[in-house]
N, C-alpha and C positions, 0 to 999 in steps of 0.2 A: 345507506345509499345503495348498496348492492341489492338489498331486499326491495327497495322502491323501484329500482331499475327493472326488476323482474316483472313488475306490474305496469310498466310504461311501454307502450308500443313504439316501434321504430319511427313511425310517422309523427309522433307527438313532439312539438317544438321544445318541450321541456327536457327531452332526453339528452341533447348535446350539452346543455348546461349541467345536468347531473353528471354526465361523463367527465366534464372538466372539474367538477367538485371532487369526484372520486380520485382523479389524477392528482389534484392539489393535496388531498388528504394523504395519499401514499407518499408524496414528496415530503410532506411535513413529518410523517412517521420516520422516514429515512434520516432526516435532519436531526430529529430527537434522538434516534439511535446513535448517530455519530457523536452528538453532544454527550450522551451518556458514556460512550467509549472514551471520549477525551477526558471527562472529569472523574470517571470512576477510579477510586483508589483501592478498592477491595481486590482480593485475589480472583483471577479468572479460573476457568476450568483448565488448568495446565496439566498436560499429560506428556510423557515421553513420545515424541513423534519424529519421523524422518523428514527433515526439512527439504531434502532433495525431492522426495516424492510429492510433497505439498506443492513445491514450485512447478514440477512437471504437470500436475493436475491443473494448476492455475493457468499455466500457459495455454492449455487447450481451450479454456474458457475465454481467455483474453484474445486469442487469435480471431475469434468471431466478431469482436467489438472494435478491433484496431484496424484502421484503414489499410487497404491492400498495398498502398504505396510505401508502407513501412515494413521493412524486413525484420523478422525476429530471429536472432541468433542466440543459441544457448551453449553454455560450457559448464555442465553439471558434473563436477569431478567426484562428488561424494553423495551417494544416495542412501547410505546406510547409517551414518552417524545421526544420533538423536539430540534434540534439544527439548527442554521442558517448556511447553508452550500450548496456547489455545489455538487450534488449527484454523478456526474461523477468523480470528484476529490476524493470524499470519497471512491468510488469503486477502484480508482487507488491506494490509500493508502493500502486498504485491499489486493488487488492483489499483489502489490509489497512486502508487509510484509509476506504474506502467501507463496508466491513463494520463497522468501529468506529462510523462515523456512523449506519449503519442500526440498530445495537444501541442507540444513544443515543436513537433515535426510535421504537423498536418498540412502545412502549406506546400512544402517542397519534398515531403517524404524523407526517408532516412533509415537508419538502422537502430533497432532497440536490442541491446545485448544484456543477457542475464547470465551471470557466472556464480558458481558456488564451489567453495573448497574449504578444507579445514585449515586453520591458521593458529600458530602459536604466538601469543603476545608475551614478550620477554621483559618489557618495561611498561609501566602504567601509561595509558593514553588518555589525554583530555579530549573527549569527543564533544559534539555539539550539545549533548543532553546528559551525559554521565561520565564519570571517571571510570575508565575501563581497567580493572586490575589485571595482573599477570595471570595467564591461564590459557586454556584451549578453547577456541571459538570456531563457530561456523561463520565464514566470511561470505556475505552475499553482496554482489555488485549489480547495480542496475544502471546502465549507461545509455545515453542517447546522443544523437548528432544534431540536436535541435538548436533553438535560439540561445540557450544558456541563461544564466541568472546574473543580472547586473550586480556588481559589488555593493551598490548603494542600498539594495533591498535584501541582501543576503541575511542580515540579522533580523529580518521581519518575517521570513517565509514560514516560520512555525507559529506565528501569531494566529489565533482563531479569527476567521473571516477575512484575513488578508489574502487577496488574490489579484493577479494581473490579467485574468481571463475576462472576456466579454460577459455582459449580463446574460444569464441563462446557461453559462458554460461551466459553472462550478459554484459551490457554496463557500469556498474559502476555508473549508475544514480539512481538506485532504491531508496536508502535511502536518497539521495539528494532531490529527488522528494517528498518523504514523509516529510522531514524537511521543504521544501518550502510550501507545502500545509497546514500542521498543523500550521505553523507560520502564514500564511495568514488567517487562521480561528481562530486566537487568542487562539490556543490550546497549549498544552505542551506535551513533550515526556520524558519518563523516561525509562531507560534500566538497567536490571540486567542480568548478564551472567557469567557462569562458564564454562571453557573448559571441553568438554566431558559430561557436565550435562545439557546443554540447555540454552535458552535465553528467558527472559520475557520482553516484550515490553508493556509499558503502555502509552496510549494516553488519554489526558483529553480535552474534548470539552465543552466550556461553554453552558449551557442550554439556549435556546431561551426564554427569559422572556416575550415576547409579546404574548405567546400562550394563556394566560388567558383573554386577552382584550375583545374579542368579544363573550363571552359565551351566552349572552342573546340578 
């Protein structure tokens, strides 16, 4: 399509149609990529990375796409501790969750808060996707002051294609992608939400214990 467009002048009535075909093709590519992320069970390219740094980089990208009536607050208490992860997929989690939060607040505005700290889990936790064993974790919180999630749909939010958004505002894959990526990173998801009061999403990633090996 791109090669054809190079040969079609601007005045040609076929050009707008070809532009639409190109846009639709790119959207289809993105949906396929998300489906692959959701269904893939193989190991990703996981390397030790500083989660705090990835979050700070992602926030810069998100600020440009989130409406100005939504304030972003951050509380990144740990920028040095590493987790073993695929940085692209971690960014995908942040983009999906923050975009969802922004949609929940777009009518009246609000506050999007991201917090990160290290947390010790002293007793196993049953999260929404995994049983979290005792250990040291990076604890990520993404909180909004939006519409919240009704209790009657809470058990459906991770289902592929389930969405409460209007047509054209989402594929229904966002939380499914988050579920798949966090699970593949041996992490856990916890959600608290009240209608009209907002939603708090907690994600726990195990700390990479190999970081101390090569100090000297």
